[in-house]
LOKOLKE-408231 format. One record per atom (N, C-alpha, C): residue number from 1; x, y, z; atom name; residue in three letters; chain. Coordinates in steps of 0.02 Angstrom, whole numbers, plus 32768, in hexadecimal, padded with zeros to 4 digits. Example, Ala and Ser with C-alpha at 12.3 -4.5 7.8 and 13.67 -1.06 7.14 Angstrom:
(atom 1 (8294 7EE4 8186) "N" "Ala" "A")
(atom 1 (8267 7F1F 8186) "CA" "Ala" "A")
(atom 1 (8294 7F5B 8186) "C" "Ala" "A")
(atom 2 (8282 7F90 8162) "N" "Ser" "A")
(atom 2 (82AC 7FCB 8165) "CA" "Ser" "A")
(atom 2 (8285 8002 818A) "C" "Ser" "A")
! end
This chain:
(atom 1 (39ED 3D62 857A) "N" "Met" "A")
(atom 1 (3A07 3D7E 8561) "CA" "Met" "A")
(atom 1 (3A4D 3D50 8558) "C" "Met" "A")
(atom 2 (3A72 3D65 8516) "N" "Asp" "A")
(atom 2 (3A9C 3D48 84F4) "CA" "Asp" "A")
(atom 2 (3AF3 3D72 8516) "C" "Asp" "A")
(atom 3 (3AF3 3D68 855A) "N" "Phe" "A")
(atom 3 (3B26 3DB2 8564) "CA" "Phe" "A")
(atom 3 (3B79 3DA4 852C) "C" "Phe" "A")
(atom 4 (3B84 3D6C 8530) "N" "Arg" "A")
(atom 4 (3BCE 3D4B 8500) "CA" "Arg" "A")
(atom 4 (3BC7 3D51 84CA) "C" "Arg" "A")
(atom 5 (3B84 3D4B 84AF) "N" "Lys" "A")
(atom 5 (3B70 3D58 8467) "CA" "Lys" "A")
(atom 5 (3B70 3D9F 843B) "C" "Lys" "A")
(atom 6 (3B5C 3DD5 847E) "N" "Ala" "A")
(atom 6 (3B66 3E1B 8470) "CA" "Ala" "A")
(atom 6 (3BA7 3E13 846F) "C" "Ala" "A")
(atom 7 (3BC3 3E03 84AC) "N" "Leu" "A")
(atom 7 (3C08 3E36 84BA) "CA" "Leu" "A")
(atom 7 (3C3D 3E23 847C) "C" "Leu" "A")
(atom 8 (3C3F 3DDA 8462) "N" "Ala" "A")
(atom 8 (3C73 3DD1 842B) "CA" "Ala" "A")
(atom 8 (3C60 3DF8 83EF) "C" "Ala" "A")
(atom 9 (3C1C 3E03 83DC) "N" "Ser" "A")
(atom 9 (3BFC 3E28 83A1) "CA" "Ser" "A")
(atom 9 (3C28 3E5D 83BF) "C" "Ser" "A")
(atom 10 (3C1D 3E8F 83D8) "N" "Asn" "A")
(atom 10 (3C20 3EC5 83F3) "CA" "Asn" "A")
(atom 10 (3C83 3EDB 83F8) "C" "Asn" "A")
(atom 11 (3C97 3EAA 841E) "N" "Val" "A")
(atom 11 (3CDF 3EA6 8421) "CA" "Val" "A")
(atom 11 (3D0A 3EB1 83D1) "C" "Val" "A")
(atom 12 (3CDA 3E89 83A8) "N" "Ala" "A")
(atom 12 (3D04 3E6C 836D) "CA" "Ala" "A")
(atom 12 (3D02 3EC1 8341) "C" "Ala" "A")
(atom 13 (3CB8 3EEC 8342) "N" "Met" "A")
(atom 13 (3C9B 3F10 830E) "CA" "Met" "A")
(atom 13 (3CDA 3F58 8349) "C" "Met" "A")
(atom 14 (3CC7 3F5B 8370) "N" "Leu" "A")
(atom 14 (3D03 3F8D 8387) "CA" "Leu" "A")
(atom 14 (3D37 3F9E 8381) "C" "Leu" "A")
(atom 15 (3D6C 3F53 837F) "N" "Arg" "A")
(atom 15 (3DA9 3F58 8377) "CA" "Arg" "A")
(atom 15 (3DB9 3F3A 831B) "C" "Arg" "A")
(atom 16 (3D85 3F47 82DD) "N" "Lys" "A")
(atom 16 (3D77 3F52 82A7) "CA" "Lys" "A")
(atom 16 (3D83 3FA3 82A6) "C" "Lys" "A")
(atom 17 (3D42 3FB4 82C3) "N" "Glu" "A")
(atom 17 (3D50 3FF5 82C8) "CA" "Glu" "A")
(atom 17 (3D84 4048 82C0) "C" "Glu" "A")
(atom 18 (3DBE 4015 8300) "N" "His" "A")
(atom 18 (3DF6 402E 8309) "CA" "His" "A")
(atom 18 (3E3D 4027 82D5) "C" "His" "A")
(atom 19 (3E09 3FDA 82C3) "N" "Lys" "A")
(atom 19 (3E48 3FE4 828F) "CA" "Lys" "A")
(atom 19 (3E7B 3FA9 82BB) "C" "Lys" "A")
(atom 20 (3E7C 3F98 82DE) "N" "Leu" "A")
(atom 20 (3E94 3F55 8324) "CA" "Leu" "A")
(atom 20 (3E8F 3F21 82EE) "C" "Leu" "A")
(atom 21 (3ECF 3EEC 82E6) "N" "Thr" "A")
(atom 21 (3EC5 3EAB 82FD) "CA" "Thr" "A")
(atom 21 (3EB6 3E9D 8331) "C" "Thr" "A")
(atom 22 (3EC5 3E50 833B) "N" "Arg" "A")
(atom 22 (3EC2 3E34 8390) "CA" "Arg" "A")
(atom 22 (3EFD 3E2D 83A0) "C" "Arg" "A")
(atom 23 (3F2C 3E3D 8386) "N" "Val" "A")
(atom 23 (3F82 3E2E 83AB) "CA" "Val" "A")
(atom 23 (3F72 3E6B 83D9) "C" "Val" "A")
(atom 24 (3F7F 3E91 839F) "N" "Gln" "A")
(atom 24 (3F74 3EF5 83B5) "CA" "Gln" "A")
(atom 24 (3F3C 3EF5 83F2) "C" "Gln" "A")
(atom 25 (3F0C 3EEA 83F7) "N" "Leu" "A")
(atom 25 (3ED7 3EF6 842D) "CA" "Leu" "A")
(atom 25 (3EF3 3EC9 846A) "C" "Leu" "A")
(atom 26 (3EF8 3E95 8456) "N" "Gly" "A")
(atom 26 (3F3C 3E73 8490) "CA" "Gly" "A")
(atom 26 (3F55 3E84 84A3) "C" "Gly" "A")
(atom 27 (3F81 3EAE 847F) "N" "Asp" "A")
(atom 27 (3FC7 3EC4 8499) "CA" "Asp" "A")
(atom 27 (3FA4 3EFC 84D3) "C" "Asp" "A")
(atom 28 (3F75 3F2C 84BB) "N" "Ile" "A")
(atom 28 (3F5F 3F5E 84D7) "CA" "Ile" "A")
(atom 28 (3F38 3F4D 8510) "C" "Ile" "A")
(atom 29 (3F29 3F0E 8525) "N" "Leu" "A")
(atom 29 (3F02 3F08 8559) "CA" "Leu" "A")
(atom 29 (3F28 3ED3 857F) "C" "Leu" "A")
(atom 30 (3F4D 3EB9 855F) "N" "Gly" "A")
(atom 30 (3F8C 3E8D 857D) "CA" "Gly" "A")
(atom 30 (3F6C 3E37 857F) "C" "Gly" "A")
(atom 31 (3F48 3E3F 8564) "N" "Val" "A")
(atom 31 (3F42 3DE8 8561) "CA" "Val" "A")
(atom 31 (3F4E 3DC8 8525) "C" "Val" "A")
(atom 32 (3F62 3DA0 851D) "N" "Lys" "A")
(atom 32 (3F5B 3D7D 84D6) "CA" "Lys" "A")
(atom 32 (3F3E 3D96 8484) "C" "Lys" "A")
(atom 33 (3F43 3D6C 8475) "N" "Gln" "A")
(atom 33 (3F33 3D7B 8429) "CA" "Gln" "A")
(atom 33 (3EFF 3D41 8444) "C" "Gln" "A")
(atom 34 (3F0F 3CF9 844B) "N" "Gln" "A")
(atom 34 (3ECD 3CDF 8443) "CA" "Gln" "A")
(atom 34 (3E90 3CE5 846E) "C" "Gln" "A")
(atom 35 (3EA7 3D09 84A8) "N" "Ser" "A")
(atom 35 (3E76 3D36 84D4) "CA" "Ser" "A")
(atom 35 (3E3A 3D4F 849E) "C" "Ser" "A")
(atom 36 (3E54 3D93 8484) "N" "Ile" "A")
(atom 36 (3E22 3DA0 8463) "CA" "Ile" "A")
(atom 36 (3E0E 3D82 8431) "C" "Ile" "A")
(atom 37 (3E1B 3D4A 840A) "N" "Glu" "A")
(atom 37 (3E01 3D27 83E9) "CA" "Glu" "A")
(atom 37 (3DAE 3CF6 83F4) "C" "Glu" "A")
(atom 38 (3DD7 3CE1 842C) "N" "Lys" "A")
(atom 38 (3DA4 3CB7 846C) "CA" "Lys" "A")
(atom 38 (3D61 3CE5 847C) "C" "Lys" "A")
(atom 39 (3D78 3D2B 8488) "N" "Ile" "A")
(atom 39 (3D3A 3D4D 848D) "CA" "Ile" "A")
(atom 39 (3D11 3D5B 8455) "C" "Ile" "A")
(atom 40 (3D36 3D6C 8426) "N" "Glu" "A")
(atom 40 (3D1C 3D83 83D9) "CA" "Glu" "A")
(atom 40 (3CDC 3D3B 83D8) "C" "Glu" "A")
(atom 41 (3CFB 3D07 83E3) "N" "Lys" "A")
(atom 41 (3CDA 3CDC 83CE) "CA" "Lys" "A")
(atom 41 (3C93 3CC9 83E5) "C" "Lys" "A")
(atom 42 (3CA5 3CD8 843E) "N" "Gly" "A")
(atom 42 (3C69 3CC4 8453) "CA" "Gly" "A")
(atom 42 (3C8B 3C86 8484) "C" "Gly" "A")
(atom 43 (3CAC 3C6B 847D) "N" "Glu" "A")
(atom 43 (3CD7 3C31 8497) "CA" "Glu" "A")
(atom 43 (3CF8 3C45 84FA) "C" "Glu" "A")
(atom 44 (3D08 3C86 84FC) "N" "Asn" "A")
(atom 44 (3D0D 3C94 853C) "CA" "Asn" "A")
(atom 44 (3D07 3CDB 8567) "C" "Asn" "A")
(atom 45 (3CFF 3CF0 8585) "N" "Ala" "A")
(atom 45 (3CE8 3D1E 85B0) "CA" "Ala" "A")
(atom 45 (3D0F 3D4D 85D4) "C" "Ala" "A")
(atom 46 (3D15 3D86 85BE) "N" "Pro" "A")
(atom 46 (3D6A 3DA5 85DE) "CA" "Pro" "A")
(atom 46 (3D64 3DA5 8632) "C" "Pro" "A")
(atom 47 (3D97 3DAC 865F) "N" "Ser" "A")
(atom 47 (3D97 3DC6 867E) "CA" "Ser" "A")
(atom 47 (3D81 3E0C 8692) "C" "Ser" "A")
(atom 48 (3D61 3E17 86DF) "N" "Phe" "A")
(atom 48 (3D4F 3E43 86E8) "CA" "Phe" "A")
(atom 48 (3D8C 3E8A 86DA) "C" "Phe" "A")
(atom 49 (3DC8 3E86 86D5) "N" "Asp" "A")
(atom 49 (3E05 3EAA 86DA) "CA" "Asp" "A")
(atom 49 (3DFE 3EB6 8693) "C" "Asp" "A")
(atom 50 (3DFA 3E7A 8668) "N" "Thr" "A")
(atom 50 (3E07 3E93 861B) "CA" "Thr" "A")
(atom 50 (3DA6 3EB7 85EA) "C" "Thr" "A")
(atom 51 (3D8F 3EA4 8630) "N" "Leu" "A")
(atom 51 (3D4E 3EC8 860A) "CA" "Leu" "A")
(atom 51 (3D3B 3F00 860A) "C" "Leu" "A")
(atom 52 (3D43 3F26 8636) "N" "Met" "A")
(atom 52 (3D42 3F5B 8668) "CA" "Met" "A")
(atom 52 (3D8F 3F7E 8636) "C" "Met" "A")
(atom 53 (3DC7 3F56 8619) "N" "Met" "A")
(atom 53 (3DE9 3F8E 85FF) "CA" "Met" "A")
(atom 53 (3DDA 3F8A 85BB) "C" "Met" "A")
(atom 54 (3DB2 3F5A 859D) "N" "Leu" "A")
(atom 54 (3DA2 3F53 854F) "CA" "Leu" "A")
(atom 54 (3D67 3FA5 8562) "C" "Leu" "A")
(atom 55 (3D41 3F9E 858E) "N" "Ala" "A")
(atom 55 (3D17 3FD2 8587) "CA" "Ala" "A")
(atom 55 (3D38 4037 85A3) "C" "Ala" "A")
(atom 56 (3D73 401D 85C6) "N" "Cys" "A")
(atom 56 (3DAD 405A 85C7) "CA" "Cys" "A")
(atom 56 (3DBC 4075 8589) "C" "Cys" "A")
(atom 57 (3DD7 4047 8554) "N" "Tyr" "A")
(atom 57 (3DF1 403C 851C) "CA" "Tyr" "A")
(atom 57 (3DCC 4076 84E1) "C" "Tyr" "A")
(atom 58 (3D8A 403D 84CD) "N" "Phe" "A")
(atom 58 (3D6A 4052 84B9) "CA" "Phe" "A")
(atom 58 (3D42 4083 84D8) "C" "Phe" "A")
(atom 59 (3D36 40AB 8513) "N" "Asp" "A")
(atom 59 (3CFB 40DC 8506) "CA" "Asp" "A")
(atom 59 (3CC1 40E3 851D) "C" "Asp" "A")
(atom 60 (3CCA 407B 8533) "N" "Cys" "A")
(atom 60 (3C7B 406C 8535) "CA" "Cys" "A")
(atom 60 (3C64 4050 8560) "C" "Cys" "A")
(atom 61 (3C1E 4042 8583) "N" "Ser" "A")
(atom 61 (3C10 4034 859B) "CA" "Ser" "A")
(atom 61 (3C05 3FE3 85AA) "C" "Ser" "A")
(atom 62 (3C1B 3FCC 85F5) "N" "Val" "A")
(atom 62 (3C14 3F8E 85F0) "CA" "Val" "A")
(atom 62 (3BAF 3F6A 85D7) "C" "Val" "A")
(atom 63 (3BA6 3F9B 85F0) "N" "Asp" "A")
(atom 63 (3B5B 3F85 85D1) "CA" "Asp" "A")
(atom 63 (3B51 3F7C 8574) "C" "Asp" "A")
(atom 64 (3B67 3FA9 8568) "N" "Phe" "A")
(atom 64 (3B71 3F9D 8506) "CA" "Phe" "A")
(atom 64 (3B9B 3F55 8507) "C" "Phe" "A")
(atom 65 (3BE8 3F40 8524) "N" "Leu" "A")
(atom 65 (3BF5 3F14 8503) "CA" "Leu" "A")
(atom 65 (3BCD 3EDC 84FE) "C" "Leu" "A")
(atom 66 (3BAC 3EE8 8566) "N" "Ile" "A")
(atom 66 (3B82 3E96 8551) "CA" "Ile" "A")
(atom 66 (3B54 3E93 8522) "C" "Ile" "A")
(atom 67 (3B2D 3EB6 8500) "N" "Gly" "A")
(atom 67 (3AE5 3EE1 84D6) "CA" "Gly" "A")
(atom 67 (3AC1 3EE4 8510) "C" "Gly" "A")
(atom 68 (3ABF 3F05 8548) "N" "Arg" "A")
(atom 68 (3A86 3F14 8579) "CA" "Arg" "A")
(atom 68 (3A75 3F60 8560) "C" "Arg" "A")
(atom 69 (3A85 3F7B 854E) "N" "Thr" "A")
(atom 69 (3A7D 3FCF 8522) "CA" "Thr" "A")
(atom 69 (3AA7 3FAE 84CC) "C" "Thr" "A")
(atom 70 (3A77 3FE2 84B1) "N" "Asp" "A")
(atom 70 (3A9F 4001 8470) "CA" "Asp" "A")
(atom 70 (3AB5 4036 847D) "C" "Asp" "A")
(atom 71 (3ABE 4069 84AA) "N" "Lys" "A")
(atom 71 (3AE4 40A9 84AA) "CA" "Lys" "A")
(atom 71 (3B2E 408A 84C3) "C" "Lys" "A")
(atom 72 (3B5A 40A7 84B1) "N" "Arg" "A")
(atom 72 (3B95 407E 84D1) "CA" "Arg" "A")
(atom 72 (3BB2 40AC 84F5) "C" "Arg" "A")
(atom 73 (3BAF 40E9 8510) "N" "Asn" "A")
(atom 73 (3BB4 40FE 8550) "CA" "Asn" "A")
(atom 73 (3B80 412E 8562) "C" "Asn" "A")
(atom 74 (3B83 4146 85A6) "N" "Phe" "A")
(atom 74 (3B52 4172 85CD) "CA" "Phe" "A")
(atom 74 (3B6C 41B7 85CF) "C" "Phe" "A")
(atom 75 (3BB9 41BB 85C7) "N" "His" "A")
(atom 75 (3BC7 420B 85C5) "CA" "His" "A")
(atom 75 (3BD3 424B 8580) "C" "His" "A")
(atom 76 (3BBA 4219 854A) "N" "Lys" "A")
(atom 76 (3B9A 423F 852A) "CA" "Lys" "A")
(atom 76 (3B5A 4251 84E6) "C" "Lys" "A")
(atom 77 (3B3B 426F 84E4) "N" "Ala" "A")
(atom 77 (3B02 4268 84C6) "CA" "Ala" "A")
(atom 77 (3AFA 424D 848D) "C" "Ala" "A")
! end
């Protein structure tokens, strides 16, 4: 399974659903816009802390972000 490709796709999808620019998401997470761009292009994997912040901000599981499940989270039906 290509976790980086799934992560890239899911972060871009969630960012667009929330109507955020890469700059805005970077500001929310405390990272540069270039970091978000590289994650969305599959060029870089986020740090553990950034991955956790993405999951918390978008209220989804890390497993969803990396493509291990289609369910966004476990605590909602």
